[in-house]
N, CA, C and O atoms as a CHARMM CRD file, in Angstrom:
* protein
*
  256
    1    1 UNK  N     -8.07800  -4.87700 -11.84400 PROA 1      0.00000
    2    1 UNK  CA    -8.07700  -4.16600 -10.57700 PROA 1      0.00000
    3    1 UNK  C     -9.51400  -3.74700 -10.28000 PROA 1      0.00000
    4    1 UNK  O    -10.17500  -3.12000 -11.10800 PROA 1      0.00000
    5    2 UNK  N     -9.96800  -4.09100  -9.12800 PROA 2      0.00000
    6    2 UNK  CA   -11.32000  -3.71800  -8.76300 PROA 2      0.00000
    7    2 UNK  C    -11.31100  -2.68900  -7.64200 PROA 2      0.00000
    8    2 UNK  O    -10.25600  -2.27000  -7.16700 PROA 2      0.00000
    9    3 UNK  N    -12.48700  -2.30200  -7.24000 PROA 3      0.00000
   10    3 UNK  CA   -12.62500  -1.21900  -6.26900 PROA 3      0.00000
   11    3 UNK  C    -12.11900  -1.61800  -4.88600 PROA 3      0.00000
   12    3 UNK  O    -11.72900  -0.75100  -4.10500 PROA 3      0.00000
   13    4 UNK  N    -12.11800  -2.90300  -4.57200 PROA 4      0.00000
   14    4 UNK  CA   -11.67000  -3.33000  -3.23700 PROA 4      0.00000
   15    4 UNK  C    -10.18000  -3.04500  -3.03800 PROA 4      0.00000
   16    4 UNK  O     -9.75500  -2.70500  -1.93400 PROA 4      0.00000
   17    5 UNK  N     -9.38200  -3.18500  -4.11100 PROA 5      0.00000
   18    5 UNK  CA    -7.95700  -2.86400  -4.00000 PROA 5      0.00000
   19    5 UNK  C     -7.75400  -1.38200  -3.70300 PROA 5      0.00000
   20    5 UNK  O     -6.92400  -1.01500  -2.87200 PROA 5      0.00000
   21    6 UNK  N     -8.51600  -0.53900  -4.38500 PROA 6      0.00000
   22    6 UNK  CA    -8.40400   0.90000  -4.13800 PROA 6      0.00000
   23    6 UNK  C     -8.83600   1.25800  -2.71900 PROA 6      0.00000
   24    6 UNK  O     -8.21300   2.09800  -2.07000 PROA 6      0.00000
   25    7 UNK  N     -9.89000   0.62700  -2.24400 PROA 7      0.00000
   26    7 UNK  CA   -10.35200   0.90900  -0.88500 PROA 7      0.00000
   27    7 UNK  C     -9.34900   0.44100   0.16200 PROA 7      0.00000
   28    7 UNK  O     -9.14800   1.10800   1.17800 PROA 7      0.00000
   29    8 UNK  N     -8.72200  -0.69800  -0.08400 PROA 8      0.00000
   30    8 UNK  CA    -7.69200  -1.17900   0.84100 PROA 8      0.00000
   31    8 UNK  C     -6.50700  -0.22400   0.87500 PROA 8      0.00000
   32    8 UNK  O     -5.97200   0.07800   1.94200 PROA 8      0.00000
   33    9 UNK  N     -6.10100   0.25000  -0.29900 PROA 9      0.00000
   34    9 UNK  CA    -4.97700   1.17900  -0.37700 PROA 9      0.00000
   35    9 UNK  C     -5.30000   2.49000   0.32700 PROA 9      0.00000
   36    9 UNK  O     -4.46900   3.03200   1.05600 PROA 9      0.00000
   37   10 UNK  N     -6.49900   2.99400   0.10900 PROA 10     0.00000
   38   10 UNK  CA    -6.91400   4.22700   0.77900 PROA 10     0.00000
   39   10 UNK  C     -6.98200   4.01400   2.28500 PROA 10     0.00000
   40   10 UNK  O     -6.58200   4.88700   3.05600 PROA 10     0.00000
   41   11 UNK  N     -7.48300   2.86600   2.70500 PROA 11     0.00000
   42   11 UNK  CA    -7.56200   2.56600   4.13100 PROA 11     0.00000
   43   11 UNK  C     -6.19700   2.53000   4.79400 PROA 11     0.00000
   44   11 UNK  O     -6.00700   3.08800   5.87400 PROA 11     0.00000
   45   12 UNK  N     -5.25500   1.87500   4.14600 PROA 12     0.00000
   46   12 UNK  CA    -3.89200   1.82300   4.68900 PROA 12     0.00000
   47   12 UNK  C     -3.30400   3.22600   4.74300 PROA 12     0.00000
   48   12 UNK  O     -2.64500   3.58900   5.71800 PROA 12     0.00000
   49   13 UNK  N     -3.53800   4.01100   3.70500 PROA 13     0.00000
   50   13 UNK  CA    -3.01600   5.37500   3.67700 PROA 13     0.00000
   51   13 UNK  C     -3.56900   6.24400   4.79300 PROA 13     0.00000
   52   13 UNK  O     -2.82800   7.00000   5.42200 PROA 13     0.00000
   53   14 UNK  N     -4.85400   6.14000   5.03700 PROA 14     0.00000
   54   14 UNK  CA    -5.47600   6.93700   6.10100 PROA 14     0.00000
   55   14 UNK  C     -4.95600   6.51000   7.46900 PROA 14     0.00000
   56   14 UNK  O     -4.63800   7.35300   8.30800 PROA 14     0.00000
   57   15 UNK  N     -4.87200   5.21200   7.69100 PROA 15     0.00000
   58   15 UNK  CA    -4.38500   4.72000   8.98100 PROA 15     0.00000
   59   15 UNK  C     -2.93800   5.13800   9.21400 PROA 15     0.00000
   60   15 UNK  O     -2.57900   5.55000  10.31700 PROA 15     0.00000
   61   16 UNK  N     -2.11100   5.03300   8.18200 PROA 16     0.00000
   62   16 UNK  CA    -0.70300   5.41900   8.30400 PROA 16     0.00000
   63   16 UNK  C     -0.58300   6.91700   8.54500 PROA 16     0.00000
   64   16 UNK  O      0.22700   7.35000   9.36400 PROA 16     0.00000
   65   17 UNK  N     -1.38000   7.71100   7.83800 PROA 17     0.00000
   66   17 UNK  CA    -1.29900   9.16500   7.99400 PROA 17     0.00000
   67   17 UNK  C     -1.71600   9.60200   9.40200 PROA 17     0.00000
   68   17 UNK  O     -1.05400  10.43700  10.01800 PROA 17     0.00000
   69   18 UNK  N     -2.79900   9.04200   9.89700 PROA 18     0.00000
   70   18 UNK  CA    -3.28000   9.42300  11.23200 PROA 18     0.00000
   71   18 UNK  C     -2.31600   8.96400  12.31500 PROA 18     0.00000
   72   18 UNK  O     -1.98000   9.72900  13.22000 PROA 18     0.00000
   73   19 UNK  N     -1.87100   7.71100  12.22300 PROA 19     0.00000
   74   19 UNK  CA    -0.95800   7.22100  13.25400 PROA 19     0.00000
   75   19 UNK  C      0.39000   7.92800  13.18500 PROA 19     0.00000
   76   19 UNK  O      0.99700   8.19300  14.22200 PROA 19     0.00000
   77   20 UNK  N      0.86700   8.23600  11.98500 PROA 20     0.00000
   78   20 UNK  CA     2.11400   8.98200  11.85400 PROA 20     0.00000
   79   20 UNK  C      2.00400  10.37500  12.43000 PROA 20     0.00000
   80   20 UNK  O      2.92500  10.85900  13.08800 PROA 20     0.00000
   81   21 UNK  N      0.87900  11.01800  12.18400 PROA 21     0.00000
   82   21 UNK  CA     0.65200  12.35600  12.72500 PROA 21     0.00000
   83   21 UNK  C      0.60100  12.33500  14.25500 PROA 21     0.00000
   84   21 UNK  O      1.20400  13.17700  14.92000 PROA 21     0.00000
   85   22 UNK  N     -0.12500  11.36400  14.79600 PROA 22     0.00000
   86   22 UNK  CA    -0.22700  11.27500  16.25600 PROA 22     0.00000
   87   22 UNK  C      1.12200  10.96800  16.89800 PROA 22     0.00000
   88   22 UNK  O      1.46800  11.53200  17.93600 PROA 22     0.00000
   89   23 UNK  N      1.87700  10.07500  16.27800 PROA 23     0.00000
   90   23 UNK  CA     3.19600   9.75400  16.82300 PROA 23     0.00000
   91   23 UNK  C      4.14000  10.94800  16.73200 PROA 23     0.00000
   92   23 UNK  O      4.93600  11.18400  17.64100 PROA 23     0.00000
   93   24 UNK  N      4.05400  11.69300  15.65000 PROA 24     0.00000
   94   24 UNK  CA     4.93200  12.84800  15.48800 PROA 24     0.00000
   95   24 UNK  C      4.58600  13.93500  16.49400 PROA 24     0.00000
   96   24 UNK  O      5.48100  14.58200  17.03700 PROA 24     0.00000
   97   25 UNK  N      3.31700  14.14100  16.74500 PROA 25     0.00000
   98   25 UNK  CA     2.90900  15.17200  17.70700 PROA 25     0.00000
   99   25 UNK  C      3.24400  14.77700  19.14200 PROA 25     0.00000
  100   25 UNK  O      3.39700  15.64400  20.00300 PROA 25     0.00000
  101   26 UNK  N      3.36100  13.47700  19.40500 PROA 26     0.00000
  102   26 UNK  CA     3.70200  13.04700  20.75900 PROA 26     0.00000
  103   26 UNK  C      5.21100  12.93900  20.95900 PROA 26     0.00000
  104   26 UNK  O      5.67200  12.51400  22.01800 PROA 26     0.00000
  105   27 UNK  N      5.98300  13.32600  19.93300 PROA 27     0.00000
  106   27 UNK  CA     7.43200  13.34300  20.07700 PROA 27     0.00000
  107   27 UNK  C      8.13000  12.04800  19.71800 PROA 27     0.00000
  108   27 UNK  O      9.31000  11.88100  20.02600 PROA 27     0.00000
  109   28 UNK  N      7.44900  11.15100  19.09000 PROA 28     0.00000
  110   28 UNK  CA     8.04200   9.86500  18.71000 PROA 28     0.00000
  111   28 UNK  C      8.29400   9.85800  17.20300 PROA 28     0.00000
  112   28 UNK  O      7.65100   9.12200  16.45400 PROA 28     0.00000
  113   29 UNK  N      9.23000  10.68000  16.78100 PROA 29     0.00000
  114   29 UNK  CA     9.49100  10.85800  15.35500 PROA 29     0.00000
  115   29 UNK  C     10.01800   9.59100  14.69700 PROA 29     0.00000
  116   29 UNK  O      9.64900   9.28600  13.56300 PROA 29     0.00000
  117   30 UNK  N     10.87100   8.85400  15.38800 PROA 30     0.00000
  118   30 UNK  CA    11.42700   7.63500  14.79700 PROA 30     0.00000
  119   30 UNK  C     10.33900   6.60900  14.53400 PROA 30     0.00000
  120   30 UNK  O     10.34300   5.94500  13.49800 PROA 30     0.00000
  121   31 UNK  N      9.41300   6.47700  15.46400 PROA 31     0.00000
  122   31 UNK  CA     8.32500   5.52300  15.28100 PROA 31     0.00000
  123   31 UNK  C      7.37200   5.98300  14.18200 PROA 31     0.00000
  124   31 UNK  O      6.80500   5.15400  13.47000 PROA 31     0.00000
  125   32 UNK  N      7.19200   7.28800  14.04000 PROA 32     0.00000
  126   32 UNK  CA     6.34600   7.80800  12.96300 PROA 32     0.00000
  127   32 UNK  C      6.94200   7.47800  11.60400 PROA 32     0.00000
  128   32 UNK  O      6.22000   7.10900  10.67900 PROA 32     0.00000
  129   33 UNK  N      8.25000   7.60900  11.48300 PROA 33     0.00000
  130   33 UNK  CA     8.91500   7.26000  10.22600 PROA 33     0.00000
  131   33 UNK  C      8.78800   5.76700   9.96300 PROA 33     0.00000
  132   33 UNK  O      8.55600   5.35700   8.82500 PROA 33     0.00000
  133   34 UNK  N      8.93800   4.95000  11.00200 PROA 34     0.00000
  134   34 UNK  CA     8.82100   3.50200  10.85100 PROA 34     0.00000
  135   34 UNK  C      7.41600   3.10800  10.39700 PROA 34     0.00000
  136   34 UNK  O      7.26400   2.23200   9.54600 PROA 34     0.00000
  137   35 UNK  N      6.39500   3.74500  10.95500 PROA 35     0.00000
  138   35 UNK  CA     5.01500   3.45600  10.55600 PROA 35     0.00000
  139   35 UNK  C      4.80800   3.82000   9.09200 PROA 35     0.00000
  140   35 UNK  O      4.13900   3.08800   8.36200 PROA 35     0.00000
  141   36 UNK  N      5.37200   4.93600   8.65600 PROA 36     0.00000
  142   36 UNK  CA     5.24500   5.35900   7.26200 PROA 36     0.00000
  143   36 UNK  C      5.92700   4.36700   6.32400 PROA 36     0.00000
  144   36 UNK  O      5.37900   4.02400   5.27700 PROA 36     0.00000
  145   37 UNK  N      7.10500   3.91200   6.69200 PROA 37     0.00000
  146   37 UNK  CA     7.82800   2.95000   5.85000 PROA 37     0.00000
  147   37 UNK  C      7.07700   1.62300   5.78400 PROA 37     0.00000
  148   37 UNK  O      6.95400   1.03500   4.71000 PROA 37     0.00000
  149   38 UNK  N      6.58300   1.15500   6.90300 PROA 38     0.00000
  150   38 UNK  CA     5.84200  -0.11000   6.92400 PROA 38     0.00000
  151   38 UNK  C      4.56300   0.00400   6.09400 PROA 38     0.00000
  152   38 UNK  O      4.19700  -0.94300   5.39700 PROA 38     0.00000
  153   39 UNK  N      3.89000   1.13300   6.15800 PROA 39     0.00000
  154   39 UNK  CA     2.69200   1.34400   5.34600 PROA 39     0.00000
  155   39 UNK  C      3.00800   1.33600   3.86800 PROA 39     0.00000
  156   39 UNK  O      2.26700   0.75200   3.07700 PROA 39     0.00000
  157   40 UNK  N      4.10000   1.97600   3.48300 PROA 40     0.00000
  158   40 UNK  CA     4.49500   1.99700   2.07300 PROA 40     0.00000
  159   40 UNK  C      4.85400   0.59600   1.58500 PROA 40     0.00000
  160   40 UNK  O      4.49800   0.22000   0.46800 PROA 40     0.00000
  161   41 UNK  N      5.55000  -0.17200   2.40500 PROA 41     0.00000
  162   41 UNK  CA     5.91800  -1.53900   2.02500 PROA 41     0.00000
  163   41 UNK  C      4.66600  -2.40900   1.89700 PROA 41     0.00000
  164   41 UNK  O      4.57700  -3.23700   0.99100 PROA 41     0.00000
  165   42 UNK  N      3.71100  -2.22700   2.79000 PROA 42     0.00000
  166   42 UNK  CA     2.47700  -3.02100   2.72400 PROA 42     0.00000
  167   42 UNK  C      1.71900  -2.74300   1.43200 PROA 42     0.00000
  168   42 UNK  O      1.21600  -3.66900   0.79500 PROA 42     0.00000
  169   43 UNK  N      1.63400  -1.47900   1.04300 PROA 43     0.00000
  170   43 UNK  CA     0.94100  -1.13400  -0.20000 PROA 43     0.00000
  171   43 UNK  C      1.71400  -1.66800  -1.40600 PROA 43     0.00000
  172   43 UNK  O      1.10400  -2.14700  -2.36200 PROA 43     0.00000
  173   44 UNK  N      3.02800  -1.59300  -1.37700 PROA 44     0.00000
  174   44 UNK  CA     3.82300  -2.12300  -2.48100 PROA 44     0.00000
  175   44 UNK  C      3.65200  -3.63300  -2.61900 PROA 44     0.00000
  176   44 UNK  O      3.60300  -4.14700  -3.73700 PROA 44     0.00000
  177   45 UNK  N      3.56000  -4.34900  -1.50300 PROA 45     0.00000
  178   45 UNK  CA     3.33800  -5.79400  -1.56100 PROA 45     0.00000
  179   45 UNK  C      1.96700  -6.12300  -2.14100 PROA 45     0.00000
  180   45 UNK  O      1.81900  -7.09300  -2.88400 PROA 45     0.00000
  181   46 UNK  N      0.97200  -5.31800  -1.80200 PROA 46     0.00000
  182   46 UNK  CA    -0.35100  -5.51900  -2.39000 PROA 46     0.00000
  183   46 UNK  C     -0.31500  -5.22800  -3.89100 PROA 46     0.00000
  184   46 UNK  O     -1.00000  -5.88800  -4.67200 PROA 46     0.00000
  185   47 UNK  N      0.47200  -4.25800  -4.28000 PROA 47     0.00000
  186   47 UNK  CA     0.56900  -3.87800  -5.68400 PROA 47     0.00000
  187   47 UNK  C      1.29300  -4.93800  -6.51100 PROA 47     0.00000
  188   47 UNK  O      0.98200  -5.11700  -7.68800 PROA 47     0.00000
  189   48 UNK  N      2.24300  -5.63500  -5.91700 PROA 48     0.00000
  190   48 UNK  CA     2.98100  -6.67600  -6.63500 PROA 48     0.00000
  191   48 UNK  C      2.03300  -7.77500  -7.10600 PROA 48     0.00000
  192   48 UNK  O      2.16400  -8.27100  -8.22500 PROA 48     0.00000
  193   49 UNK  N      1.09500  -8.15100  -6.27200 PROA 49     0.00000
  194   49 UNK  CA     0.15200  -9.19300  -6.68800 PROA 49     0.00000
  195   49 UNK  C     -0.73900  -8.70600  -7.83000 PROA 49     0.00000
  196   49 UNK  O     -1.08400  -9.48300  -8.72100 PROA 49     0.00000
  197   50 UNK  N     -1.10800  -7.44100  -7.80900 PROA 50     0.00000
  198   50 UNK  CA    -1.91400  -6.88100  -8.88900 PROA 50     0.00000
  199   50 UNK  C     -1.13200  -6.83700 -10.20200 PROA 50     0.00000
  200   50 UNK  O     -1.68600  -7.09800 -11.27000 PROA 50     0.00000
  201   51 UNK  N      0.14900  -6.50600 -10.11800 PROA 51     0.00000
  202   51 UNK  CA     0.98100  -6.47300 -11.31600 PROA 51     0.00000
  203   51 UNK  C      1.14200  -7.88500 -11.88100 PROA 51     0.00000
  204   51 UNK  O      1.14800  -8.07000 -13.09800 PROA 51     0.00000
  205   52 UNK  N      1.27000  -8.87100 -11.01000 PROA 52     0.00000
  206   52 UNK  CA     1.35800 -10.25500 -11.46200 PROA 52     0.00000
  207   52 UNK  C      0.12100 -10.69200 -12.21700 PROA 52     0.00000
  208   52 UNK  O      0.22600 -11.34500 -13.25500 PROA 52     0.00000
  209   53 UNK  N     -1.05000 -10.34100 -11.71100 PROA 53     0.00000
  210   53 UNK  CA    -2.27800 -10.70600 -12.41600 PROA 53     0.00000
  211   53 UNK  C     -2.41200  -9.93200 -13.73100 PROA 53     0.00000
  212   53 UNK  O     -2.94900 -10.45700 -14.70600 PROA 53     0.00000
  213   54 UNK  N     -1.93000  -8.69500 -13.75900 PROA 54     0.00000
  214   54 UNK  CA    -1.94600  -7.92300 -15.00000 PROA 54     0.00000
  215   54 UNK  C     -1.07100  -8.57900 -16.06100 PROA 54     0.00000
  216   54 UNK  O     -1.47200  -8.67500 -17.22100 PROA 54     0.00000
  217   55 UNK  N      0.11200  -9.02800 -15.67700 PROA 55     0.00000
  218   55 UNK  CA     1.00300  -9.69800 -16.62900 PROA 55     0.00000
  219   55 UNK  C      0.40200 -11.00300 -17.13900 PROA 55     0.00000
  220   55 UNK  O      0.56400 -11.34600 -18.31000 PROA 55     0.00000
  221   56 UNK  N     -0.28800 -11.72900 -16.27000 PROA 56     0.00000
  222   56 UNK  CA    -0.96000 -12.95400 -16.70700 PROA 56     0.00000
  223   56 UNK  C     -2.03500 -12.65200 -17.74300 PROA 56     0.00000
  224   56 UNK  O     -2.17300 -13.38300 -18.72400 PROA 56     0.00000
  225   57 UNK  N     -2.79000 -11.58800 -17.53600 PROA 57     0.00000
  226   57 UNK  CA    -3.82800 -11.20100 -18.49300 PROA 57     0.00000
  227   57 UNK  C     -3.21900 -10.79100 -19.83300 PROA 57     0.00000
  228   57 UNK  O     -3.75500 -11.12800 -20.88800 PROA 57     0.00000
  229   58 UNK  N     -2.11000 -10.07000 -19.79400 PROA 58     0.00000
  230   58 UNK  CA    -1.44400  -9.65900 -21.02900 PROA 58     0.00000
  231   58 UNK  C     -0.94300 -10.88600 -21.78000 PROA 58     0.00000
  232   58 UNK  O     -1.05000 -10.95500 -23.00400 PROA 58     0.00000
  233   59 UNK  N     -0.39300 -11.85800 -21.04500 PROA 59     0.00000
  234   59 UNK  CA     0.07200 -13.09200 -21.70000 PROA 59     0.00000
  235   59 UNK  C     -1.08700 -13.83800 -22.34900 PROA 59     0.00000
  236   59 UNK  O     -0.94400 -14.36600 -23.45200 PROA 59     0.00000
  237   60 UNK  N     -2.23300 -13.88500 -21.67500 PROA 60     0.00000
  238   60 UNK  CA    -3.38300 -14.58500 -22.25000 PROA 60     0.00000
  239   60 UNK  C     -3.89400 -13.85700 -23.49100 PROA 60     0.00000
  240   60 UNK  O     -4.27100 -14.50200 -24.46900 PROA 60     0.00000
  241   61 UNK  N     -3.91200 -12.53900 -23.46700 PROA 61     0.00000
  242   61 UNK  CA    -4.42300 -11.78400 -24.60000 PROA 61     0.00000
  243   61 UNK  C     -3.54500 -11.96800 -25.82800 PROA 61     0.00000
  244   61 UNK  O     -4.05500 -12.15600 -26.93200 PROA 61     0.00000
  245   62 UNK  N     -2.23600 -11.91700 -25.64500 PROA 62     0.00000
  246   62 UNK  CA    -1.32600 -12.01100 -26.77300 PROA 62     0.00000
  247   62 UNK  C     -0.84900 -13.43600 -27.03500 PROA 62     0.00000
  248   62 UNK  O     -0.07200 -13.66100 -27.96300 PROA 62     0.00000
  249   63 UNK  N     -1.29400 -14.39200 -26.24100 PROA 63     0.00000
  250   63 UNK  CA    -0.94800 -15.78200 -26.46400 PROA 63     0.00000
  251   63 UNK  C      0.51500 -16.10100 -26.24300 PROA 63     0.00000
  252   63 UNK  O      1.08400 -16.91100 -26.97500 PROA 63     0.00000
  253   64 UNK  N      1.12300 -15.50100 -25.27700 PROA 64     0.00000
  254   64 UNK  CA     2.55000 -15.73000 -24.99800 PROA 64     0.00000
  255   64 UNK  C      2.75900 -16.86300 -24.02700 PROA 64     0.00000
  256   64 UNK  O      3.89800 -17.18300 -23.68800 PROA 64     0.00000
């Protein structure tokens, strides 16, 4: 895991937080919840690829 993954995750978090806050203050609560869920799913999808590469490294280290 390198610093670019962390920066991408932080970027998604900031964008989701700001847009969710703005939507909630404008009375669009359902859309704010949808933005939060989509942001969480996007970060989880990015994390799945990182976990896959981690498992590959573990297999190479232990020769599995």
